PDB file as gemmi writes it, atoms N, CA and C in Angstrom:
CRYST1    1.000    1.000    1.000  90.00  90.00  90.00 P 1                      
ATOM      1  N   MET A   1      -5.919  96.529   2.205  1.00  0.00           N  
ATOM      2  CA  MET A   1      -6.491  95.259   1.802  1.00  0.00           C  
ATOM      3  C   MET A   1      -6.146  94.221   2.860  1.00  0.00           C  
ATOM      4  N   ARG A   2      -7.064  93.268   3.057  1.00  0.00           N  
ATOM      5  CA  ARG A   2      -6.881  92.196   4.043  1.00  0.00           C  
ATOM      6  C   ARG A   2      -7.119  90.835   3.383  1.00  0.00           C  
ATOM      7  N   LEU A   3      -6.388  89.861   3.872  1.00  0.00           N  
ATOM      8  CA  LEU A   3      -6.626  88.470   3.524  1.00  0.00           C  
ATOM      9  C   LEU A   3      -7.348  87.864   4.721  1.00  0.00           C  
ATOM     10  N   VAL A   4      -8.588  87.423   4.513  1.00  0.00           N  
ATOM     11  CA  VAL A   4      -9.387  86.847   5.590  1.00  0.00           C  
ATOM     12  C   VAL A   4      -9.359  85.332   5.449  1.00  0.00           C  
ATOM     13  N   GLN A   5      -8.990  84.666   6.530  1.00  0.00           N  
ATOM     14  CA  GLN A   5      -8.916  83.208   6.540  1.00  0.00           C  
ATOM     15  C   GLN A   5      -9.924  82.652   7.542  1.00  0.00           C  
ATOM     16  N   ILE A   6     -10.614  81.593   7.131  1.00  0.00           N  
ATOM     17  CA  ILE A   6     -11.585  80.909   7.979  1.00  0.00           C  
ATOM     18  C   ILE A   6     -11.101  79.480   8.166  1.00  0.00           C  
ATOM     19  N   LEU A   7     -10.941  79.060   9.415  1.00  0.00           N  
ATOM     20  CA  LEU A   7     -10.502  77.707   9.733  1.00  0.00           C  
ATOM     21  C   LEU A   7     -11.727  76.889  10.127  1.00  0.00           C  
ATOM     22  N   LEU A   8     -12.047  75.886   9.318  1.00  0.00           N  
ATOM     23  CA  LEU A   8     -13.253  75.075   9.544  1.00  0.00           C  
ATOM     24  C   LEU A   8     -12.882  73.626   9.842  1.00  0.00           C  
ATOM     25  N   PRO A   9     -13.535  73.032  10.829  1.00  0.00           N  
ATOM     26  CA  PRO A   9     -13.270  71.625  11.132  1.00  0.00           C  
ATOM     27  C   PRO A   9     -13.856  70.720  10.052  1.00  0.00           C  
ATOM     28  N   THR A  10     -13.198  69.595   9.820  1.00  0.00           N  
ATOM     29  CA  THR A  10     -13.709  68.645   8.831  1.00  0.00           C  
ATOM     30  C   THR A  10     -14.690  67.647   9.441  1.00  0.00           C  
ATOM     31  N   HIS A  11     -14.647  67.513  10.792  1.00  0.00           N  
ATOM     32  CA  HIS A  11     -15.498  66.540  11.493  1.00  0.00           C  
ATOM     33  C   HIS A  11     -16.167  67.197  12.694  1.00  0.00           C  
ATOM     34  N   ASP A  12     -17.315  66.658  13.093  1.00  0.00           N  
ATOM     35  CA  ASP A  12     -17.977  67.163  14.291  1.00  0.00           C  
ATOM     36  C   ASP A  12     -17.304  66.586  15.544  1.00  0.00           C  
ATOM     37  N   ASN A  13     -17.806  66.938  16.707  1.00  0.00           N  
ATOM     38  CA  ASN A  13     -17.178  66.515  17.959  1.00  0.00           C  
ATOM     39  C   ASN A  13     -17.291  65.012  18.208  1.00  0.00           C  
ATOM     40  N   ALA A  14     -18.195  64.342  17.499  1.00  0.00           N  
ATOM     41  CA  ALA A  14     -18.332  62.890  17.614  1.00  0.00           C  
ATOM     42  C   ALA A  14     -17.460  62.157  16.588  1.00  0.00           C  
ATOM     43  N   GLY A  15     -16.722  62.924  15.766  1.00  0.00           N  
ATOM     44  CA  GLY A  15     -15.847  62.315  14.780  1.00  0.00           C  
ATOM     45  C   GLY A  15     -16.477  62.056  13.432  1.00  0.00           C  
ATOM     46  N   GLU A  16     -17.728  62.477  13.258  1.00  0.00           N  
ATOM     47  CA  GLU A  16     -18.423  62.283  11.978  1.00  0.00           C  
ATOM     48  C   GLU A  16     -18.040  63.404  11.007  1.00  0.00           C  
ATOM     49  N   PRO A  17     -17.713  63.063   9.764  1.00  0.00           N  
ATOM     50  CA  PRO A  17     -17.374  64.111   8.797  1.00  0.00           C  
ATOM     51  C   PRO A  17     -18.583  64.980   8.472  1.00  0.00           C  
ATOM     52  N   PHE A  18     -18.318  66.272   8.307  1.00  0.00           N  
ATOM     53  CA  PHE A  18     -19.380  67.172   7.875  1.00  0.00           C  
ATOM     54  C   PHE A  18     -19.688  66.919   6.407  1.00  0.00           C  
ATOM     55  N   PRO A  19     -20.942  67.071   6.005  1.00  0.00           N  
ATOM     56  CA  PRO A  19     -21.298  66.865   4.598  1.00  0.00           C  
ATOM     57  C   PRO A  19     -20.629  67.902   3.695  1.00  0.00           C  
ATOM     58  N   HIS A  20     -20.303  67.460   2.503  1.00  0.00           N  
ATOM     59  CA  HIS A  20     -19.651  68.359   1.529  1.00  0.00           C  
ATOM     60  C   HIS A  20     -20.502  69.588   1.240  1.00  0.00           C  
ATOM     61  N   ALA A  21     -21.821  69.444   1.351  1.00  0.00           N  
ATOM     62  CA  ALA A  21     -22.716  70.570   1.071  1.00  0.00           C  
ATOM     63  C   ALA A  21     -22.445  71.760   1.994  1.00  0.00           C  
ATOM     64  N   LEU A  22     -22.031  71.508   3.236  1.00  0.00           N  
ATOM     65  CA  LEU A  22     -21.719  72.619   4.149  1.00  0.00           C  
ATOM     66  C   LEU A  22     -20.543  73.440   3.628  1.00  0.00           C  
ATOM     67  N   PHE A  23     -19.533  72.754   3.109  1.00  0.00           N  
ATOM     68  CA  PHE A  23     -18.354  73.450   2.594  1.00  0.00           C  
ATOM     69  C   PHE A  23     -18.670  74.157   1.274  1.00  0.00           C  
ATOM     70  N   ALA A  24     -19.509  73.532   0.446  1.00  0.00           N  
ATOM     71  CA  ALA A  24     -19.920  74.181  -0.804  1.00  0.00           C  
ATOM     72  C   ALA A  24     -20.705  75.451  -0.515  1.00  0.00           C  
ATOM     73  N   GLN A  25     -21.500  75.438   0.547  1.00  0.00           N  
ATOM     74  CA  GLN A  25     -22.269  76.625   0.925  1.00  0.00           C  
ATOM     75  C   GLN A  25     -21.335  77.767   1.333  1.00  0.00           C  
ATOM     76  N   VAL A  26     -20.293  77.463   2.090  1.00  0.00           N  
ATOM     77  CA  VAL A  26     -19.317  78.491   2.480  1.00  0.00           C  
ATOM     78  C   VAL A  26     -18.650  79.064   1.235  1.00  0.00           C  
ATOM     79  N   ARG A  27     -18.245  78.184   0.324  1.00  0.00           N  
ATOM     80  CA  ARG A  27     -17.600  78.633  -0.912  1.00  0.00           C  
ATOM     81  C   ARG A  27     -18.518  79.570  -1.692  1.00  0.00           C  
ATOM     82  N   ALA A  28     -19.788  79.204  -1.812  1.00  0.00           N  
ATOM     83  CA  ALA A  28     -20.739  80.037  -2.557  1.00  0.00           C  
ATOM     84  C   ALA A  28     -20.976  81.370  -1.857  1.00  0.00           C  
ATOM     85  N   GLU A  29     -21.112  81.346  -0.543  1.00  0.00           N  
ATOM     86  CA  GLU A  29     -21.358  82.587   0.202  1.00  0.00           C  
ATOM     87  C   GLU A  29     -20.197  83.567   0.066  1.00  0.00           C  
ATOM     88  N   LEU A  30     -18.971  83.063   0.181  1.00  0.00           N  
ATOM     89  CA  LEU A  30     -17.813  83.956   0.083  1.00  0.00           C  
ATOM     90  C   LEU A  30     -17.615  84.467  -1.340  1.00  0.00           C  
ATOM     91  N   THR A  31     -17.879  83.615  -2.315  1.00  0.00           N  
ATOM     92  CA  THR A  31     -17.777  84.053  -3.713  1.00  0.00           C  
ATOM     93  C   THR A  31     -18.817  85.128  -4.006  1.00  0.00           C  
ATOM     94  N   ASP A  32     -20.037  84.927  -3.540  1.00  0.00           N  
ATOM     95  CA  ASP A  32     -21.088  85.919  -3.757  1.00  0.00           C  
ATOM     96  C   ASP A  32     -20.764  87.236  -3.063  1.00  0.00           C  
ATOM     97  N   ALA A  33     -20.254  87.160  -1.840  1.00  0.00           N  
ATOM     98  CA  ALA A  33     -20.011  88.371  -1.058  1.00  0.00           C  
ATOM     99  C   ALA A  33     -18.766  89.125  -1.500  1.00  0.00           C  
ATOM    100  N   PHE A  34     -17.715  88.407  -1.939  1.00  0.00           N  
ATOM    101  CA  PHE A  34     -16.427  89.053  -2.174  1.00  0.00           C  
ATOM    102  C   PHE A  34     -15.835  88.799  -3.554  1.00  0.00           C  
ATOM    103  N   GLY A  35     -16.549  88.065  -4.392  1.00  0.00           N  
ATOM    104  CA  GLY A  35     -16.098  87.878  -5.765  1.00  0.00           C  
ATOM    105  C   GLY A  35     -15.133  86.727  -5.966  1.00  0.00           C  
ATOM    106  N   GLY A  36     -14.772  86.028  -4.904  1.00  0.00           N  
ATOM    107  CA  GLY A  36     -13.876  84.892  -5.060  1.00  0.00           C  
ATOM    108  C   GLY A  36     -13.453  84.322  -3.726  1.00  0.00           C  
ATOM    109  N   VAL A  37     -12.944  83.109  -3.790  1.00  0.00           N  
ATOM    110  CA  VAL A  37     -12.497  82.411  -2.580  1.00  0.00           C  
ATOM    111  C   VAL A  37     -11.462  81.373  -2.997  1.00  0.00           C  
ATOM    112  N   THR A  38     -10.526  81.120  -2.122  1.00  0.00           N  
ATOM    113  CA  THR A  38      -9.587  80.016  -2.286  1.00  0.00           C  
ATOM    114  C   THR A  38      -9.832  79.056  -1.135  1.00  0.00           C  
ATOM    115  N   ALA A  39      -9.959  77.770  -1.451  1.00  0.00           N  
ATOM    116  CA  ALA A  39     -10.219  76.764  -0.423  1.00  0.00           C  
ATOM    117  C   ALA A  39      -9.092  75.740  -0.438  1.00  0.00           C  
ATOM    118  N   TYR A  40      -8.520  75.493   0.725  1.00  0.00           N  
ATOM    119  CA  TYR A  40      -7.488  74.479   0.899  1.00  0.00           C  
ATOM    120  C   TYR A  40      -8.160  73.267   1.529  1.00  0.00           C  
ATOM    121  N   LEU A  41      -8.541  72.297   0.676  1.00  0.00           N  
ATOM    122  CA  LEU A  41      -9.370  71.183   1.118  1.00  0.00           C  
ATOM    123  C   LEU A  41      -8.683  69.824   1.027  1.00  0.00           C  
ATOM    124  N   ARG A  42      -7.702  69.677   0.191  1.00  0.00           N  
ATOM    125  CA  ARG A  42      -7.165  68.354  -0.108  1.00  0.00           C  
ATOM    126  C   ARG A  42      -6.249  67.784   0.972  1.00  0.00           C  
ATOM    127  N   ALA A  43      -5.572  68.614   1.691  1.00  0.00           N  
ATOM    128  CA  ALA A  43      -4.659  68.136   2.736  1.00  0.00           C  
ATOM    129  C   ALA A  43      -4.999  68.874   4.027  1.00  0.00           C  
ATOM    130  N   PRO A  44      -6.017  68.397   4.740  1.00  0.00           N  
ATOM    131  CA  PRO A  44      -6.410  69.119   5.953  1.00  0.00           C  
ATOM    132  C   PRO A  44      -5.242  69.317   6.904  1.00  0.00           C  
ATOM    133  N   ALA A  45      -5.223  70.463   7.526  1.00  0.00           N  
ATOM    134  CA  ALA A  45      -4.224  70.764   8.549  1.00  0.00           C  
ATOM    135  C   ALA A  45      -4.711  70.176   9.864  1.00  0.00           C  
ATOM    136  N   THR A  46      -3.788  69.933  10.765  1.00  0.00           N  
ATOM    137  CA  THR A  46      -4.143  69.410  12.078  1.00  0.00           C  
ATOM    138  C   THR A  46      -3.893  70.485  13.115  1.00  0.00           C  
ATOM    139  N   GLY A  47      -4.920  70.778  13.899  1.00  0.00           N  
ATOM    140  CA  GLY A  47      -4.793  71.738  14.995  1.00  0.00           C  
ATOM    141  C   GLY A  47      -4.821  71.002  16.320  1.00  0.00           C  
ATOM    142  N   LEU A  48      -3.940  71.389  17.215  1.00  0.00           N  
ATOM    143  CA  LEU A  48      -3.890  70.806  18.557  1.00  0.00           C  
ATOM    144  C   LEU A  48      -3.945  71.926  19.572  1.00  0.00           C  
ATOM    145  N   TRP A  49      -4.691  71.713  20.668  1.00  0.00           N  
ATOM    146  CA  TRP A  49      -4.674  72.679  21.747  1.00  0.00           C  
ATOM    147  C   TRP A  49      -4.907  71.975  23.069  1.00  0.00           C  
ATOM    148  N   ASP A  50      -4.355  72.554  24.105  1.00  0.00           N  
ATOM    149  CA  ASP A  50      -4.411  71.977  25.449  1.00  0.00           C  
ATOM    150  C   ASP A  50      -5.654  72.478  26.168  1.00  0.00           C  
ATOM    151  N   GLU A  51      -6.478  71.546  26.634  1.00  0.00           N  
ATOM    152  CA  GLU A  51      -7.664  71.903  27.407  1.00  0.00           C  
ATOM    153  C   GLU A  51      -7.525  71.411  28.845  1.00  0.00           C  
ATOM    154  N   GLY A  52      -6.326  71.553  29.397  1.00  0.00           N  
ATOM    155  CA  GLY A  52      -6.110  71.158  30.783  1.00  0.00           C  
ATOM    156  C   GLY A  52      -5.695  69.712  30.903  1.00  0.00           C  
ATOM    157  N   GLU A  53      -6.675  68.811  31.016  1.00  0.00           N  
ATOM    158  CA  GLU A  53      -6.380  67.395  31.218  1.00  0.00           C  
ATOM    159  C   GLU A  53      -6.160  66.631  29.920  1.00  0.00           C  
ATOM    160  N   GLN A  54      -6.479  67.236  28.797  1.00  0.00           N  
ATOM    161  CA  GLN A  54      -6.309  66.535  27.525  1.00  0.00           C  
ATOM    162  C   GLN A  54      -5.922  67.499  26.418  1.00  0.00           C  
ATOM    163  N   VAL A  55      -5.301  66.946  25.391  1.00  0.00           N  
ATOM    164  CA  VAL A  55      -4.993  67.705  24.186  1.00  0.00           C  
ATOM    165  C   VAL A  55      -6.055  67.360  23.155  1.00  0.00           C  
ATOM    166  N   VAL A  56      -6.685  68.382  22.614  1.00  0.00           N  
ATOM    167  CA  VAL A  56      -7.759  68.211  21.636  1.00  0.00           C  
ATOM    168  C   VAL A  56      -7.177  68.383  20.247  1.00  0.00           C  
ATOM    169  N   ARG A  57      -7.665  67.557  19.319  1.00  0.00           N  
ATOM    170  CA  ARG A  57      -7.175  67.598  17.937  1.00  0.00           C  
ATOM    171  C   ARG A  57      -8.337  67.880  17.003  1.00  0.00           C  
ATOM    172  N   ASP A  58      -8.102  68.714  16.020  1.00  0.00           N  
ATOM    173  CA  ASP A  58      -9.065  68.983  14.955  1.00  0.00           C  
ATOM    174  C   ASP A  58      -8.345  68.918  13.622  1.00  0.00           C  
ATOM    175  N   ASP A  59      -8.962  68.289  12.642  1.00  0.00           N  
ATOM    176  CA  ASP A  59      -8.508  68.420  11.262  1.00  0.00           C  
ATOM    177  C   ASP A  59      -9.318  69.560  10.675  1.00  0.00           C  
ATOM    178  N   ILE A  60      -8.621  70.495  10.026  1.00  0.00           N  
ATOM    179  CA  ILE A  60      -9.292  71.685   9.516  1.00  0.00           C  
ATOM    180  C   ILE A  60      -8.974  71.905   8.042  1.00  0.00           C  
ATOM    181  N   VAL A  61      -9.865  72.623   7.397  1.00  0.00           N  
ATOM    182  CA  VAL A  61      -9.626  73.154   6.060  1.00  0.00           C  
ATOM    183  C   VAL A  61      -9.668  74.677   6.183  1.00  0.00           C  
ATOM    184  N   ILE A  62      -9.055  75.341   5.225  1.00  0.00           N  
ATOM    185  CA  ILE A  62      -8.954  76.802   5.291  1.00  0.00           C  
ATOM    186  C   ILE A  62      -9.575  77.397   4.029  1.00  0.00           C  
ATOM    187  N   TYR A  63     -10.435  78.379   4.254  1.00  0.00           N  
ATOM    188  CA  TYR A  63     -10.993  79.191   3.176  1.00  0.00           C  
ATOM    189  C   TYR A  63     -10.426  80.582   3.333  1.00  0.00           C  
ATOM    190  N   GLU A  64     -10.067  81.209   2.216  1.00  0.00           N  
ATOM    191  CA  GLU A  64      -9.588  82.584   2.317  1.00  0.00           C  
ATOM    192  C   GLU A  64     -10.126  83.419   1.176  1.00  0.00           C  
ATOM    193  N   THR A  65     -10.298  84.693   1.496  1.00  0.00           N  
ATOM    194  CA  THR A  65     -10.770  85.654   0.515  1.00  0.00           C  
ATOM    195  C   THR A  65     -10.082  86.992   0.787  1.00  0.00           C  
ATOM    196  N   MET A  66     -10.016  87.821  -0.225  1.00  0.00           N  
ATOM    197  CA  MET A  66      -9.418  89.147  -0.077  1.00  0.00           C  
ATOM    198  C   MET A  66     -10.534  90.184   0.009  1.00  0.00           C  
ATOM    199  N   VAL A  67     -10.374  91.127   0.927  1.00  0.00           N  
ATOM    200  CA  VAL A  67     -11.355  92.194   1.071  1.00  0.00           C  
ATOM    201  C   VAL A  67     -10.646  93.533   1.068  1.00  0.00           C  
ATOM    202  N   ASP A  68     -11.281  94.517   0.443  1.00  0.00           N  
ATOM    203  CA  ASP A  68     -10.724  95.872   0.426  1.00  0.00           C  
ATOM    204  C   ASP A  68     -10.926  96.561   1.764  1.00  0.00           C  
ATOM    205  N   ARG A  69     -12.066  96.272   2.399  1.00  0.00           N  
ATOM    206  CA  ARG A  69     -12.435  96.943   3.645  1.00  0.00           C  
ATOM    207  C   ARG A  69     -12.992  95.907   4.596  1.00  0.00           C  
ATOM    208  N   MET A  70     -12.562  95.968   5.859  1.00  0.00           N  
ATOM    209  CA  MET A  70     -13.060  95.031   6.871  1.00  0.00           C  
ATOM    210  C   MET A  70     -14.372  95.546   7.448  1.00  0.00           C  
ATOM    211  N   ASP A  71     -15.414  94.778   7.269  1.00  0.00           N  
ATOM    212  CA  ASP A  71     -16.703  95.070   7.880  1.00  0.00           C  
ATOM    213  C   ASP A  71     -16.838  94.102   9.057  1.00  0.00           C  
ATOM    214  N   GLU A  72     -16.348  94.522  10.216  1.00  0.00           N  
ATOM    215  CA  GLU A  72     -16.277  93.621  11.367  1.00  0.00           C  
ATOM    216  C   GLU A  72     -17.643  93.094  11.787  1.00  0.00           C  
ATOM    217  N   SER A  73     -18.676  93.896  11.688  1.00  0.00           N  
ATOM    218  CA  SER A  73     -19.994  93.418  12.094  1.00  0.00           C  
ATOM    219  C   SER A  73     -20.466  92.298  11.163  1.00  0.00           C  
ATOM    220  N   TRP A  74     -20.176  92.420   9.860  1.00  0.00           N  
ATOM    221  CA  TRP A  74     -20.543  91.347   8.929  1.00  0.00           C  
ATOM    222  C   TRP A  74     -19.810  90.077   9.295  1.00  0.00           C  
ATOM    223  N   TRP A  75     -18.510  90.177   9.563  1.00  0.00           N  
ATOM    224  CA  TRP A  75     -17.709  88.991   9.881  1.00  0.00           C  
ATOM    225  C   TRP A  75     -18.115  88.371  11.215  1.00  0.00           C  
ATOM    226  N   LEU A  76     -18.455  89.191  12.206  1.00  0.00           N  
ATOM    227  CA  LEU A  76     -18.920  88.645  13.483  1.00  0.00           C  
ATOM    228  C   LEU A  76     -20.230  87.873  13.294  1.00  0.00           C  
ATOM    229  N   ASP A  77     -21.143  88.425  12.509  1.00  0.00           N  
ATOM    230  CA  ASP A  77     -22.394  87.743  12.216  1.00  0.00           C  
ATOM    231  C   ASP A  77     -22.137  86.443  11.455  1.00  0.00           C  
ATOM    232  N   TYR A  78     -21.258  86.493  10.466  1.00  0.00           N  
ATOM    233  CA  TYR A  78     -20.958  85.311   9.665  1.00  0.00           C  
ATOM    234  C   TYR A  78     -20.307  84.225  10.525  1.00  0.00           C  
ATOM    235  N   ARG A  79     -19.390  84.625  11.391  1.00  0.00           N  
ATOM    236  CA  ARG A  79     -18.757  83.656  12.295  1.00  0.00           C  
ATOM    237  C   ARG A  79     -19.817  82.964  13.157  1.00  0.00           C  
ATOM    238  N   GLY A  80     -20.779  83.705  13.676  1.00  0.00           N  
ATOM    239  CA  GLY A  80     -21.851  83.114  14.458  1.00  0.00           C  
ATOM    240  C   GLY A  80     -22.653  82.103  13.658  1.00  0.00           C  
ATOM    241  N   ARG A  81     -22.940  82.438  12.404  1.00  0.00           N  
ATOM    242  CA  ARG A  81     -23.683  81.504  11.553  1.00  0.00           C  
ATOM    243  C   ARG A  81     -22.876  80.226  11.320  1.00  0.00           C  
ATOM    244  N   LEU A  82     -21.566  80.389  11.088  1.00  0.00           N  
ATOM    245  CA  LEU A  82     -20.719  79.211  10.878  1.00  0.00           C  
ATOM    246  C   LEU A  82     -20.628  78.363  12.144  1.00  0.00           C  
ATOM    247  N   GLU A  83     -20.539  79.008  13.294  1.00  0.00           N  
ATOM    248  CA  GLU A  83     -20.469  78.259  14.555  1.00  0.00           C  
ATOM    249  C   GLU A  83     -21.729  77.420  14.763  1.00  0.00           C  
ATOM    250  N   ARG A  84     -22.865  77.964  14.429  1.00  0.00           N  
ATOM    251  CA  ARG A  84     -24.106  77.198  14.540  1.00  0.00           C  
ATOM    252  C   ARG A  84     -24.160  76.079  13.497  1.00  0.00           C  
ATOM    253  N   ARG A  85     -23.801  76.404  12.277  1.00  0.00           N  
ATOM    254  CA  ARG A  85     -23.872  75.438  11.180  1.00  0.00           C  
ATOM    255  C   ARG A  85     -22.940  74.246  11.418  1.00  0.00           C  
ATOM    256  N   PHE A  86     -21.736  74.532  11.923  1.00  0.00           N  
ATOM    257  CA  PHE A  86     -20.749  73.480  12.154  1.00  0.00           C  
ATOM    258  C   PHE A  86     -20.753  72.989  13.612  1.00  0.00           C  
ATOM    259  N   ARG A  87     -21.705  73.475  14.407  1.00  0.00           N  
ATOM    260  CA  ARG A  87     -21.870  73.056  15.802  1.00  0.00           C  
ATOM    261  C   ARG A  87     -20.550  73.172  16.579  1.00  0.00           C  
ATOM    262  N   GLN A  88     -19.975  74.371  16.554  1.00  0.00           N  
ATOM    263  CA  GLN A  88     -18.705  74.633  17.216  1.00  0.00           C  
ATOM    264  C   GLN A  88     -18.857  75.756  18.228  1.00  0.00           C  
ATOM    265  N   ASP A  89     -18.083  75.667  19.311  1.00  0.00           N  
ATOM    266  CA  ASP A  89     -18.056  76.762  20.282  1.00  0.00           C  
ATOM    267  C   ASP A  89     -17.423  78.008  19.670  1.00  0.00           C  
ATOM    268  N   GLU A  90     -16.413  77.789  18.835  1.00  0.00           N  
ATOM    269  CA  GLU A  90     -15.739  78.921  18.200  1.00  0.00           C  
ATOM    270  C   GLU A  90     -15.165  78.492  16.861  1.00  0.00           C  
ATOM    271  N   ILE A  91     -15.395  79.308  15.861  1.00  0.00           N  
ATOM    272  CA  ILE A  91     -14.742  79.197  14.557  1.00  0.00           C  
ATOM    273  C   ILE A  91     -13.733  80.334  14.498  1.00  0.00           C  
ATOM    274  N   VAL A  92     -12.506  80.016  14.118  1.00  0.00           N  
ATOM    275  CA  VAL A  92     -11.470  81.047  14.014  1.00  0.00           C  
ATOM    276  C   VAL A  92     -11.549  81.689  12.632  1.00  0.00           C  
ATOM    277  N   ILE A  93     -11.679  83.007  12.645  1.00  0.00           N  
ATOM    278  CA  ILE A  93     -11.574  83.812  11.430  1.00  0.00           C  
ATOM    279  C   ILE A  93     -10.513  84.857  11.728  1.00  0.00           C  
ATOM    280  N   ARG A  94      -9.513  84.925  10.875  1.00  0.00           N  
ATOM    281  CA  ARG A  94      -8.438  85.894  11.093  1.00  0.00           C  
ATOM    282  C   ARG A  94      -8.241  86.733   9.840  1.00  0.00           C  
ATOM    283  N   ALA A  95      -7.854  87.989  10.061  1.00  0.00           N  
ATOM    284  CA  ALA A  95      -7.627  88.920   8.955  1.00  0.00           C  
ATOM    285  C   ALA A  95      -6.183  89.383   9.018  1.00  0.00           C  
ATOM    286  N   LEU A  96      -5.490  89.254   7.901  1.00  0.00           N  
ATOM    287  CA  LEU A  96      -4.083  89.602   7.825  1.00  0.00           C  
ATOM    288  C   LEU A  96      -3.900  90.751   6.834  1.00  0.00           C  
ATOM    289  N   PRO A  97      -3.037  91.712   7.158  1.00  0.00           N  
ATOM    290  CA  PRO A  97      -2.761  92.767   6.182  1.00  0.00           C  
ATOM    291  C   PRO A  97      -2.169  92.128   4.916  1.00  0.00           C  
ATOM    292  N   MET A  98      -2.554  92.670   3.771  1.00  0.00           N  
ATOM    293  CA  MET A  98      -2.091  92.092   2.516  1.00  0.00           C  
ATOM    294  C   MET A  98      -1.766  93.202   1.535  1.00  0.00           C  
ATOM    295  N   GLU A  99      -0.702  92.982   0.788  1.00  0.00           N  
ATOM    296  CA  GLU A  99      -0.311  93.928  -0.253  1.00  0.00           C  
ATOM    297  C   GLU A  99      -0.158  93.151  -1.553  1.00  0.00           C  
ATOM    298  N   ARG A 100      -0.856  93.586  -2.595  1.00  0.00           N  
ATOM    299  CA  ARG A 100      -0.706  92.959  -3.901  1.00  0.00           C  
ATOM    300  C   ARG A 100       0.616  93.409  -4.510  1.00  0.00           C  
ATOM    301  N   ILE A 101       1.322  92.461  -5.122  1.00  0.00           N  
ATOM    302  CA  ILE A 101       2.574  92.826  -5.791  1.00  0.00           C  
ATOM    303  C   ILE A 101       2.547  92.374  -7.227  1.00  0.00           C  
TER     304      ILE A 101                                                      
END                                                                             
């Protein structure tokens, strides 16, 4: 079993917040595909990374779902759709081994 996490920016590159409908669509898609989703929306995390001459900052929210089997082609396709929808060069999706206790 894997815990899949999706890190989504709260604002576009011009600093404008993304509409709530975009996040609701992600929630619905993951619920439909995997039977459930957890969204961490109330306290966005801050991501920082060095791009040479400047440090870039993003406020992000995290969506996560549990999957029994990793279908990498599905996730690669979904990541591409999210990158287009959120107008990002890259959306981070990570899968972590998970054990239910």
